[in-house]
VEXFI-59934 format. One line per field, with one value per residue (C-alpha): residue number from 0; residue in one letter; chain; x, y, z. Coordinates in Angstrom, 3 decimals, always signed. Example, Ala and Ser with C-alpha at 12.3 -4.5 7.8 and 13.67 -1.06 7.14 Angstrom:
2
seq = c(0	1) $
type = c(A	S) $
mol = c(A	A) $
c1 = c(+12.300	+13.670) $
c2 = c(-4.500	-1.060) $
c3 = c(+7.800	+7.140) $
This chain:
540
seq = c(0	1	2	3	4	5	6	7	8	9	10	11	12	13	14	15	16	17	18	19	20	21	22	23	24	25	26	27	28	29	30	31	32	33	34	35	36	37	38	39	40	41	42	43	44	45	46	47	48	49	50	51	52	53	54	55	56	57	58	59	60	61	62	63	64	65	66	67	68	69	70	71	72	73	74	75	76	77	78	79	80	81	82	83	84	85	86	87	88	89	90	91	92	93	94	95	96	97	98	99	100	101	102	103	104	105	106	107	108	109	110	111	112	113	114	115	116	117	118	119	120	121	122	123	124	125	126	127	128	129	130	131	132	133	134	135	136	137	138	139	140	141	142	143	144	145	146	147	148	149	150	151	152	153	154	155	156	157	158	159	160	161	162	163	164	165	166	167	168	169	170	171	172	173	174	175	176	177	178	179	180	181	182	183	184	185	186	187	188	189	190	191	192	193	194	195	196	197	198	199	200	201	202	203	204	205	206	207	208	209	210	211	212	213	214	215	216	217	218	219	220	221	222	223	224	225	226	227	228	229	230	231	232	233	234	235	236	237	238	239	240	241	242	243	244	245	246	247	248	249	250	251	252	253	254	255	256	257	258	259	260	261	262	263	264	265	266	267	268	269	270	271	272	273	274	275	276	277	278	279	280	281	282	283	284	285	286	287	288	289	290	291	292	293	294	295	296	297	298	299	300	301	302	303	304	305	306	307	308	309	310	311	312	313	314	315	316	317	318	319	320	321	322	323	324	325	326	327	328	329	330	331	332	333	334	335	336	337	338	339	340	341	342	343	344	345	346	347	348	349	350	351	352	353	354	355	356	357	358	359	360	361	362	363	364	365	366	367	368	369	370	371	372	373	374	375	376	377	378	379	380	381	382	383	384	385	386	387	388	389	390	391	392	393	394	395	396	397	398	399	400	401	402	403	404	405	406	407	408	409	410	411	412	413	414	415	416	417	418	419	420	421	422	423	424	425	426	427	428	429	430	431	432	433	434	435	436	437	438	439	440	441	442	443	444	445	446	447	448	449	450	451	452	453	454	455	456	457	458	459	460	461	462	463	464	465	466	467	468	469	470	471	472	473	474	475	476	477	478	479	480	481	482	483	484	485	486	487	488	489	490	491	492	493	494	495	496	497	498	499	500	501	502	503	504	505	506	507	508	509	510	511	512	513	514	515	516	517	518	519	520	521	522	523	524	525	526	527	528	529	530	531	532	533	534	535	536	537	538	539) $
type = c(M	L	V	G	S	N	P	E	E	A	H	P	V	I	G	M	Q	L	R	A	A	V	E	R	G	C	R	L	I	V	V	D	P	R	D	I	G	L	A	A	Q	A	D	I	H	L	K	L	R	P	G	T	N	V	A	F	A	N	G	M	V	N	V	I	L	K	E	G	L	F	D	E	Q	F	V	R	N	R	T	E	G	S	R	V	L	A	A	T	V	E	D	Y	T	P	A	R	V	A	D	I	C	G	I	D	Q	R	D	L	V	A	A	A	K	M	Y	A	S	A	G	A	A	A	I	V	Y	C	L	G	V	T	E	H	S	T	G	T	D	G	V	M	A	L	S	N	I	A	M	L	T	G	N	L	G	R	P	G	G	G	V	N	P	L	R	G	Q	N	N	V	Q	G	A	C	D	M	G	A	G	P	D	D	L	P	G	Y	Q	K	I	A	D	P	E	A	V	R	R	F	E	R	A	W	G	T	S	L	P	R	G	R	G	L	K	A	T	E	C	F	P	A	M	V	E	G	R	V	R	G	L	F	L	F	G	E	D	P	V	R	T	D	P	D	T	H	H	V	I	R	A	L	E	A	L	E	F	L	V	V	D	D	L	F	L	T	E	T	A	K	Y	A	D	V	V	L	P	G	R	S	Y	A	E	K	E	G	T	F	T	N	T	E	R	R	V	Q	R	V	R	K	A	V	E	G	P	A	G	A	R	L	D	T	D	I	F	T	E	V	M	N	R	M	G	C	A	Q	P	H	L	D	A	A	A	L	M	D	E	I	A	S	V	T	P	S	Y	G	G	M	S	H	A	R	L	D	G	D	E	V	A	G	R	G	L	Q	W	P	C	P	H	A	D	H	P	G	T	P	I	L	H	V	S	E	F	A	Q	G	V	G	S	F	S	T	P	D	Y	L	P	S	A	E	L	P	D	G	E	Y	P	L	V	M	M	T	G	R	V	L	A	Q	Y	N	A	R	A	M	T	G	R	T	E	G	L	D	E	I	S	G	S	S	F	I	E	L	N	E	V	D	A	E	A	R	G	I	A	D	G	D	R	V	S	V	A	S	R	R	G	R	I	E	T	T	A	R	V	S	R	K	T	N	P	G	Q	T	W	M	P	F	H	F	Q	D	G	N	S	N	W	L	T	I	A	A	L	D	R	V	S	K	A	P	E	Y	K	V	C	A	V	Q	V	E	K	A	G	D	A	S	G	A	G	G	E	G	E	S	D	G	L	S	G	A	D	D	G	M	E	E) $
mol = c(A	A	A	A	A	A	A	A	A	A	A	A	A	A	A	A	A	A	A	A	A	A	A	A	A	A	A	A	A	A	A	A	A	A	A	A	A	A	A	A	A	A	A	A	A	A	A	A	A	A	A	A	A	A	A	A	A	A	A	A	A	A	A	A	A	A	A	A	A	A	A	A	A	A	A	A	A	A	A	A	A	A	A	A	A	A	A	A	A	A	A	A	A	A	A	A	A	A	A	A	A	A	A	A	A	A	A	A	A	A	A	A	A	A	A	A	A	A	A	A	A	A	A	A	A	A	A	A	A	A	A	A	A	A	A	A	A	A	A	A	A	A	A	A	A	A	A	A	A	A	A	A	A	A	A	A	A	A	A	A	A	A	A	A	A	A	A	A	A	A	A	A	A	A	A	A	A	A	A	A	A	A	A	A	A	A	A	A	A	A	A	A	A	A	A	A	A	A	A	A	A	A	A	A	A	A	A	A	A	A	A	A	A	A	A	A	A	A	A	A	A	A	A	A	A	A	A	A	A	A	A	A	A	A	A	A	A	A	A	A	A	A	A	A	A	A	A	A	A	A	A	A	A	A	A	A	A	A	A	A	A	A	A	A	A	A	A	A	A	A	A	A	A	A	A	A	A	A	A	A	A	A	A	A	A	A	A	A	A	A	A	A	A	A	A	A	A	A	A	A	A	A	A	A	A	A	A	A	A	A	A	A	A	A	A	A	A	A	A	A	A	A	A	A	A	A	A	A	A	A	A	A	A	A	A	A	A	A	A	A	A	A	A	A	A	A	A	A	A	A	A	A	A	A	A	A	A	A	A	A	A	A	A	A	A	A	A	A	A	A	A	A	A	A	A	A	A	A	A	A	A	A	A	A	A	A	A	A	A	A	A	A	A	A	A	A	A	A	A	A	A	A	A	A	A	A	A	A	A	A	A	A	A	A	A	A	A	A	A	A	A	A	A	A	A	A	A	A	A	A	A	A	A	A	A	A	A	A	A	A	A	A	A	A	A	A	A	A	A	A	A	A	A	A	A	A	A	A	A	A	A	A	A	A	A	A	A	A	A	A	A	A	A	A	A	A	A	A	A	A	A	A	A	A	A	A	A	A	A	A	A	A	A	A	A	A	A	A	A	A	A	A	A	A	A	A	A	A	A	A	A	A	A	A	A	A	A	A	A	A	A	A	A	A	A	A	A	A	A	A	A	A	A	A	A	A	A	A	A	A) $
c1 = c(+44.276	+43.528	+39.996	+38.317	+41.582	+43.224	+46.716	+48.434	+46.326	+45.336	+48.514	+51.142	+54.179	+52.596	+50.949	+54.356	+55.607	+52.601	+53.088	+56.767	+55.806	+53.456	+56.206	+58.429	+55.798	+53.413	+49.894	+47.266	+43.512	+41.730	+38.287	+36.944	+33.898	+36.161	+38.845	+41.652	+45.182	+46.305	+43.279	+45.026	+47.916	+45.677	+45.308	+41.643	+39.521	+36.256	+34.360	+31.738	+28.696	+29.406	+28.352	+28.591	+31.945	+30.463	+28.722	+31.946	+34.039	+31.489	+31.489	+35.289	+35.015	+32.291	+34.558	+37.632	+35.685	+33.978	+37.268	+39.130	+41.669	+41.719	+44.687	+43.362	+46.160	+45.962	+42.176	+42.332	+45.130	+44.630	+40.955	+37.459	+34.016	+34.810	+31.635	+29.462	+31.342	+30.712	+26.999	+26.923	+28.479	+26.601	+24.097	+26.755	+27.228	+29.181	+25.948	+24.192	+27.223	+27.659	+24.052	+24.470	+27.842	+27.248	+30.315	+31.032	+30.933	+33.844	+36.016	+34.988	+35.951	+39.248	+40.075	+39.355	+41.566	+44.386	+44.383	+44.057	+46.698	+49.409	+52.325	+51.620	+48.734	+48.145	+44.826	+45.217	+42.115	+41.091	+38.087	+36.220	+35.707	+35.308	+33.256	+29.981	+27.149	+28.414	+32.122	+33.056	+31.360	+33.371	+36.671	+35.696	+34.605	+37.983	+39.695	+37.823	+39.452	+42.948	+42.444	+40.854	+43.912	+46.530	+47.581	+48.000	+51.289	+53.132	+55.569	+53.769	+50.302	+47.989	+44.927	+46.488	+44.577	+46.027	+45.812	+44.435	+46.955	+50.544	+49.853	+46.370	+47.909	+49.785	+46.656	+44.780	+47.726	+47.598	+43.972	+42.035	+39.191	+36.447	+36.859	+40.635	+43.521	+46.945	+48.036	+44.415	+44.099	+40.377	+38.461	+36.208	+39.168	+39.266	+42.881	+44.020	+42.251	+43.818	+47.317	+46.805	+45.327	+48.418	+50.729	+48.905	+47.884	+44.239	+40.898	+39.593	+36.059	+34.930	+32.332	+32.789	+33.153	+31.739	+33.249	+33.717	+30.649	+28.517	+29.368	+27.333	+23.876	+24.857	+25.576	+22.163	+20.532	+22.492	+24.422	+27.706	+27.881	+31.549	+34.118	+37.897	+38.774	+42.301	+43.655	+40.259	+37.684	+34.368	+32.432	+34.498	+35.000	+32.143	+28.964	+25.809	+27.377	+24.087	+23.840	+27.442	+26.808	+23.598	+25.553	+28.363	+25.901	+24.170	+27.351	+27.774	+31.536	+33.809	+37.614	+39.558	+43.340	+44.636	+47.123	+44.621	+41.204	+39.273	+35.595	+34.975	+37.107	+34.710	+32.136	+34.564	+34.430	+38.218	+40.797	+44.278	+47.142	+48.745	+52.029	+52.599	+54.422	+57.592	+57.596	+57.519	+59.565	+58.025	+57.113	+54.707	+53.488	+52.662	+50.361	+52.835	+53.081	+56.502	+57.319	+59.538	+61.145	+59.946	+62.351	+61.719	+62.769	+61.665	+60.611	+56.897	+55.261	+55.143	+52.323	+51.838	+52.264	+52.729	+49.545	+51.073	+51.852	+48.278	+46.815	+49.121	+48.214	+44.488	+44.856	+46.746	+44.143	+41.398	+43.105	+44.879	+48.557	+50.776	+54.460	+55.506	+57.332	+59.384	+58.775	+61.426	+59.984	+56.484	+57.774	+59.293	+55.895	+54.219	+56.697	+56.062	+52.287	+52.002	+53.493	+53.584	+55.771	+57.750	+61.098	+60.964	+62.526	+63.810	+67.349	+66.834	+65.021	+67.863	+70.592	+72.578	+70.691	+67.383	+67.998	+66.133	+63.925	+62.180	+60.737	+57.530	+55.378	+54.986	+58.414	+58.054	+61.583	+64.777	+66.470	+63.497	+64.018	+60.383	+57.760	+57.676	+54.839	+51.948	+50.248	+53.242	+52.609	+49.294	+46.640	+46.295	+43.318	+44.761	+42.764	+41.229	+37.450	+35.744	+33.134	+29.792	+28.532	+25.612	+25.309	+23.041	+22.289	+23.541	+21.437	+20.356	+19.810	+18.886	+15.236	+13.191	+13.925	+17.615	+18.599	+22.402	+24.880	+27.584	+30.929	+33.595	+37.389	+40.710	+42.870	+46.661	+47.341	+45.299	+45.169	+41.923	+40.490	+43.477	+44.572	+48.161	+48.003	+45.560	+48.272	+51.039	+52.005	+51.349	+49.041	+45.859	+47.121	+47.027	+43.673	+42.107	+38.314	+35.407	+34.172	+31.948	+32.726	+29.764	+29.463	+28.937	+25.600	+24.190	+25.645	+24.122	+20.708	+20.865	+22.310	+25.562	+28.919	+32.385	+33.230	+29.611	+28.509	+26.034	+23.780	+24.093	+21.399	+20.704	+18.090	+20.383	+21.469	+22.504	+25.814	+27.154	+30.263	+31.865	+31.111	+33.885	+32.355	+34.063	+33.715	+35.664	+32.526	+29.787	+26.384	+24.299	+27.370	+29.183	+32.257	+33.375	+36.441	+35.655	+38.603	+37.052	+34.812	+33.498	+31.372	+31.886	+30.372	+29.779	+26.794	+25.247	+26.624	+24.571	+25.427	+24.444	+26.947	+28.427	+26.979	+30.420	+32.997	+30.495	+32.246	+29.973	+28.769	+30.693	+30.853	+27.148	+24.479	+21.690	+21.880	+20.440	+22.602	+21.296	+22.814	+23.134	+20.063	+17.845	+17.606	+14.108	+14.536	+15.059	+17.097	+14.528	+15.400	+18.820	+20.096	+23.543	+25.434	+28.605	+30.356	+30.628	+34.157	+37.873	+39.593	+40.661	+40.607	+42.624	+41.187	+38.506) $
c2 = c(+81.843	+85.365	+85.644	+88.882	+90.784	+93.648	+93.434	+95.865	+98.651	+97.338	+95.349	+96.744	+94.878	+91.456	+92.793	+93.587	+90.116	+88.452	+90.418	+89.450	+85.784	+86.000	+87.589	+84.624	+82.222	+81.559	+80.809	+83.168	+82.823	+86.017	+85.691	+89.219	+91.273	+94.068	+94.378	+94.815	+95.395	+91.785	+90.575	+91.766	+89.383	+86.462	+83.245	+83.234	+86.016	+84.870	+88.168	+86.793	+88.497	+90.054	+87.817	+84.502	+83.236	+80.133	+79.036	+79.562	+77.530	+74.716	+74.674	+74.316	+71.339	+69.805	+69.905	+68.649	+65.653	+64.859	+65.084	+62.979	+65.744	+65.491	+64.196	+60.769	+59.947	+63.302	+63.067	+59.491	+60.024	+63.565	+64.518	+63.495	+64.254	+63.964	+61.987	+64.637	+67.292	+65.425	+65.241	+68.968	+70.066	+67.555	+70.208	+72.896	+71.939	+74.270	+75.332	+76.189	+77.979	+79.942	+81.122	+82.125	+83.819	+85.366	+83.694	+81.339	+77.723	+76.884	+79.336	+77.708	+74.256	+75.556	+77.267	+74.100	+72.020	+74.588	+74.869	+71.158	+70.128	+72.441	+70.997	+73.600	+76.077	+78.923	+80.590	+84.249	+86.046	+89.188	+91.342	+90.515	+87.092	+87.984	+91.194	+89.448	+88.156	+84.710	+85.551	+82.674	+80.215	+81.734	+81.110	+77.562	+76.820	+77.996	+75.821	+72.804	+73.406	+73.507	+70.488	+68.404	+68.917	+68.493	+72.132	+72.571	+72.035	+72.304	+74.973	+77.260	+76.224	+77.221	+79.396	+82.779	+85.755	+89.190	+91.263	+94.769	+96.415	+95.619	+94.072	+92.584	+89.136	+90.282	+91.799	+88.539	+86.597	+88.740	+87.883	+90.630	+88.192	+88.051	+84.279	+84.273	+84.832	+85.403	+82.617	+81.596	+79.963	+79.859	+81.595	+78.532	+76.393	+76.587	+75.419	+78.081	+80.772	+79.495	+79.660	+83.334	+84.072	+82.587	+84.541	+87.822	+87.452	+88.261	+86.679	+86.777	+86.720	+83.394	+84.772	+85.578	+89.257	+91.198	+91.561	+95.143	+95.237	+93.708	+96.635	+99.235	+97.677	+96.918	+100.640	+101.597	+99.029	+100.259	+97.003	+98.802	+102.132	+103.080	+102.650	+103.074	+103.339	+103.618	+103.701	+103.366	+105.745	+103.879	+107.032	+107.000	+103.313	+101.229	+100.471	+102.573	+105.721	+106.994	+103.812	+104.234	+107.841	+106.879	+104.218	+106.572	+109.229	+106.621	+105.982	+107.456	+107.811	+107.630	+107.835	+108.046	+107.551	+108.534	+110.574	+113.137	+114.515	+111.947	+112.080	+109.621	+111.655	+114.574	+112.526	+111.668	+112.882	+112.506	+112.486	+111.135	+111.854	+108.602	+107.808	+106.590	+103.442	+105.491	+106.621	+103.155	+100.039	+96.606	+94.021	+93.587	+90.156	+90.045	+87.906	+84.983	+84.907	+86.567	+88.495	+91.471	+94.132	+97.725	+100.357	+103.899	+106.270	+109.723	+111.415	+111.953	+115.293	+116.496	+114.903	+111.890	+108.639	+105.016	+102.958	+100.537	+103.353	+104.649	+101.191	+100.606	+103.964	+103.318	+99.860	+101.273	+103.981	+101.340	+99.343	+96.694	+97.203	+96.966	+97.826	+100.002	+97.595	+98.516	+96.820	+94.137	+93.178	+93.038	+90.667	+88.472	+88.304	+87.406	+84.563	+83.303	+82.896	+82.284	+78.938	+79.853	+82.878	+81.032	+81.178	+84.873	+87.909	+91.286	+90.041	+87.106	+89.155	+91.702	+89.051	+88.057	+84.743	+86.267	+90.020	+91.508	+88.518	+87.794	+84.502	+82.768	+81.231	+78.586	+79.125	+77.377	+77.636	+79.654	+77.042	+76.633	+78.079	+79.084	+77.507	+78.764	+76.427	+75.208	+71.784	+70.013	+66.622	+67.092	+69.648	+71.170	+68.903	+65.848	+65.475	+68.253	+68.312	+69.422	+72.151	+71.965	+75.514	+76.153	+79.315	+81.957	+85.291	+88.528	+90.193	+93.061	+92.543	+95.065	+95.814	+98.322	+101.197	+100.427	+98.557	+98.524	+96.627	+98.709	+97.261	+99.142	+98.950	+100.767	+102.725	+102.645	+106.295	+106.337	+104.201	+103.475	+106.666	+108.800	+109.826	+109.785	+109.522	+112.436	+114.559	+113.330	+115.882	+114.748	+111.787	+113.819	+114.864	+111.195	+110.411	+113.016	+112.781	+110.393	+108.650	+105.800	+103.368	+102.832	+100.487	+102.398	+100.629	+101.859	+105.327	+105.704	+104.604	+107.391	+110.092	+110.129	+110.904	+110.265	+113.009	+114.008	+114.683	+112.023	+111.270	+107.798	+106.597	+103.455	+102.636	+104.256	+107.528	+109.611	+111.095	+113.016	+111.924	+111.849	+109.224	+107.220	+105.464	+102.378	+98.621	+97.951	+96.627	+94.608	+96.147	+96.437	+96.747	+99.777	+100.267	+103.014	+103.630	+104.330	+106.676	+110.037	+112.085	+114.254	+111.242	+108.440	+105.165	+104.044	+106.366	+103.846	+100.426	+97.909	+96.624	+93.039	+90.793	+87.391	+84.983	+83.782	+86.526	+89.410	+91.112	+93.609	+93.109	+96.029	+94.348	+94.177	+96.795	+98.002	+101.578	+103.903	+106.357	+109.479	+112.564	+115.225	+117.440	+114.641	+112.767	+111.585	+111.693	+107.989	+107.485	+109.105	+110.318	+108.681	+111.228	+112.728	+115.188	+113.176	+116.339	+115.608	+116.768	+116.513	+113.402	+111.754	+108.181	+105.020	+101.660	+99.845) $
c3 = c(-190.653	-189.489	-188.048	-186.938	-186.632	-188.495	-187.001	-189.361	-187.822	-184.389	-183.545	-185.906	-184.525	-185.061	-188.221	-189.678	-188.752	-190.389	-193.592	-193.607	-193.165	-196.159	-198.233	-197.311	-198.652	-195.768	-197.031	-195.602	-195.088	-193.986	-192.401	-191.969	-193.046	-194.365	-197.013	-194.499	-195.778	-195.410	-197.403	-200.576	-199.779	-198.779	-200.732	-199.655	-198.168	-196.618	-196.362	-194.032	-192.552	-189.106	-186.234	-188.113	-186.812	-185.153	-188.344	-190.304	-187.846	-187.704	-191.500	-191.504	-189.129	-191.309	-194.370	-192.485	-191.194	-194.502	-196.398	-193.830	-193.191	-189.390	-187.384	-186.407	-183.969	-182.164	-181.891	-180.581	-178.043	-176.821	-177.152	-176.171	-177.579	-181.284	-182.015	-180.385	-182.362	-185.605	-184.818	-183.982	-187.272	-189.471	-190.531	-191.164	-194.778	-197.064	-198.755	-195.484	-194.042	-197.266	-196.931	-193.251	-193.739	-197.184	-198.723	-201.623	-200.446	-202.749	-200.805	-197.514	-198.785	-200.188	-196.885	-194.889	-197.163	-197.127	-193.328	-192.605	-195.160	-193.837	-191.920	-189.248	-189.206	-186.767	-186.021	-185.048	-183.781	-181.965	-181.066	-184.262	-182.662	-178.987	-179.083	-179.847	-177.703	-178.807	-178.556	-176.242	-178.594	-181.435	-179.656	-178.713	-182.282	-183.598	-180.993	-182.386	-185.783	-184.283	-182.033	-184.789	-187.004	-184.267	-184.449	-180.694	-178.885	-182.193	-183.444	-185.869	-184.676	-181.879	-181.341	-180.736	-179.310	-180.031	-176.862	-177.242	-174.915	-174.038	-170.626	-170.906	-170.483	-167.394	-165.852	-166.363	-164.917	-161.770	-160.987	-162.767	-163.463	-160.797	-160.429	-160.113	-157.784	-159.369	-161.690	-162.421	-159.020	-158.436	-155.676	-155.738	-154.600	-150.757	-150.551	-153.038	-151.008	-147.788	-149.343	-150.194	-146.787	-145.123	-147.451	-146.996	-143.355	-143.928	-144.759	-148.334	-149.716	-151.134	-153.568	-157.244	-158.062	-161.018	-164.455	-165.626	-167.862	-165.076	-162.806	-164.713	-164.280	-160.680	-160.172	-161.531	-159.233	-156.199	-155.691	-156.469	-154.621	-154.954	-157.728	-157.954	-161.654	-163.011	-166.557	-168.204	-169.671	-170.045	-170.967	-174.140	-174.789	-173.349	-175.302	-174.960	-173.526	-172.057	-169.971	-168.730	-167.673	-165.842	-163.957	-162.935	-161.802	-159.620	-157.610	-154.163	-154.644	-157.698	-157.705	-160.971	-161.110	-164.555	-166.546	-167.834	-166.986	-169.018	-169.899	-167.057	-164.620	-165.100	-163.143	-160.309	-156.709	-156.458	-159.263	-158.546	-160.979	-162.074	-163.780	-167.317	-168.402	-168.947	-165.315	-163.717	-163.027	-163.453	-166.063	-168.957	-170.060	-173.750	-175.890	-176.014	-172.177	-172.354	-169.173	-170.041	-167.895	-168.066	-166.796	-165.723	-168.490	-167.255	-164.041	-163.628	-162.845	-159.261	-157.293	-159.569	-157.615	-158.533	-158.665	-156.168	-153.729	-154.038	-153.426	-150.461	-148.924	-149.344	-147.782	-144.817	-144.240	-144.391	-141.637	-143.711	-142.849	-145.938	-146.391	-149.326	-151.648	-154.676	-158.030	-157.487	-154.092	-155.581	-158.275	-155.584	-153.861	-157.156	-157.629	-154.090	-154.564	-158.321	-159.430	-163.132	-162.250	-159.558	-161.351	-162.241	-160.591	-161.701	-161.095	-163.443	-166.090	-165.969	-166.126	-169.182	-169.447	-170.538	-170.810	-173.723	-174.424	-171.127	-169.893	-170.926	-168.215	-166.912	-165.365	-162.014	-160.606	-161.003	-163.206	-165.534	-169.055	-169.527	-171.801	-175.411	-176.486	-174.343	-174.570	-176.181	-174.557	-172.774	-171.934	-168.480	-167.734	-169.453	-172.662	-174.741	-174.819	-178.009	-177.643	-179.441	-180.001	-182.319	-184.380	-182.859	-184.571	-183.044	-180.371	-182.666	-186.388	-189.112	-189.791	-191.774	-189.382	-188.852	-192.011	-191.766	-189.587	-187.886	-186.765	-184.804	-184.564	-184.604	-187.029	-187.095	-186.244	-183.013	-179.901	-178.083	-176.555	-177.657	-174.165	-175.412	-179.215	-179.347	-177.759	-180.060	-182.676	-186.242	-185.625	-186.041	-189.467	-190.462	-188.878	-186.643	-186.850	-186.897	-190.052	-191.179	-194.005	-196.330	-199.270	-202.499	-203.118	-199.790	-200.300	-203.751	-202.475	-199.877	-202.090	-200.106	-201.698	-200.317	-197.825	-197.090	-193.541	-192.443	-189.507	-187.977	-185.570	-183.556	-180.945	-178.369	-179.916	-182.891	-183.997	-186.985	-188.847	-192.302	-194.940	-196.573	-199.552	-200.993	-201.382	-198.194	-196.511	-198.173	-198.981	-195.828	-193.605	-192.173	-190.008	-187.613	-185.431	-181.776	-181.107	-181.930	-179.687	-182.556	-183.554	-181.051	-182.230	-178.647	-178.326	-180.738	-179.768	-177.820	-174.354	-175.219	-173.413	-174.036	-171.483	-170.305	-170.869	-170.552	-173.483	-175.247	-178.814	-180.307	-183.701	-184.567	-183.999	-186.262	-187.556	-190.156	-192.094	-193.778	-195.289	-192.593	-192.647	-193.979	-190.659	-189.834	-186.070	-185.378	-182.273	-180.018	-176.562	-176.739	-179.244	-178.841	-180.968	-180.275	-179.040	-175.349	-174.704	-175.343	-176.682	-173.432	-172.193	-172.094	-173.067	-174.972) $
């Protein structure tokens, strides 16, 4: 069951594998507001209304319980809270969910029966689930479906997030979250903090930090006065671009470490030239927790330094003495303080035993083979606890002034803010400029034909782009890629954040679309011509 993900374009390696699985006979349920490529191969396509993932998932649970399709033994032995879950989803009948989601209730029932009756069923999801103001609830609601049917800790099952970049998992593992030390050891745990203090010979703060999206309002308020930013271009890729620029301009000092002079780097006091993945040694950890070696392939340009060397130099100049360690020595340190990585080293990853396929954490000691499947016999906290999220509408819904919903996403030929793909010969010939997908009903009502230039406005700004008219989205819904600076959708998106993850609601904002030249002026002082500079940047 593929939910809120278009892997053939956004994650093409896994997308190819999923298509191959379908061609071998795997049944496929697609849950997505658009007619993505894999929808044509799906047994069922639930083309639900954007922002209604929680209602959909609760409806699935309702059907599974009513039809008696849950795994009674798994629920009894390995979970808690099933009665509260049943009470929560009692009102999410197929008829009600069909009304909320804009789908046929018969398809919902068929999807629930198909998933729950399978010998093994995997849920694969991505940003179409998480990039909502209720994104965490969406993930937890999907987890209920898997746990209720015993599809955790089983080959071919699981709730599987597709990571947006090749080492997102590794960054999280290394403590990129504001609550975490490496290996998800919590800052709130005094003993964990003391272990790191002993290992590093220093004292550490005990307070929670800020998540990335929390930093921007803190900059405006003066609570964050300096920023060191590397490998990211928020002026291109974060929601509500005007808000991002105001925040950066409020800083007293901004350092950007990157490969190119990005849109964000233009606001920096200091720009440091970084190195690309092909100019480094180290490891990447992918979406299945597989730690893989990365080897230097080419020499970098003169003056470009490793991120680790830059960080070490800054630490030394700030009075925190640090030796310059090579990548292998850094991996050894990671293993010494991170139990889930305890059995890993460059020597082992390069050896004949695992060369070419890596090791999956947890891998606690040098003789451990790694862990292909989590939760086989028990969950990390013993039993799994069902979540009970209720459906809440998106933060900004269509109205008379802004009557259409806009979603955003990726196309196959480009990657995020095009820092590298935008400089790769031939890719722009495949997809090189901004566009908006419009349903033919909405286009006809506005006198818009396929290929027309259109004005798109939200409460935060206005851009111009090109219309692509089809039935790919439902009436009342539009979709834009965020890659292109000639009409960047993030001038329009809303900075509404999920209460837990603080992920922005990229997937739902209210817009109006008019033929270029007919625009009425909505968008107010937040207007932008969407032509703010070259196509630089790194990540969404």
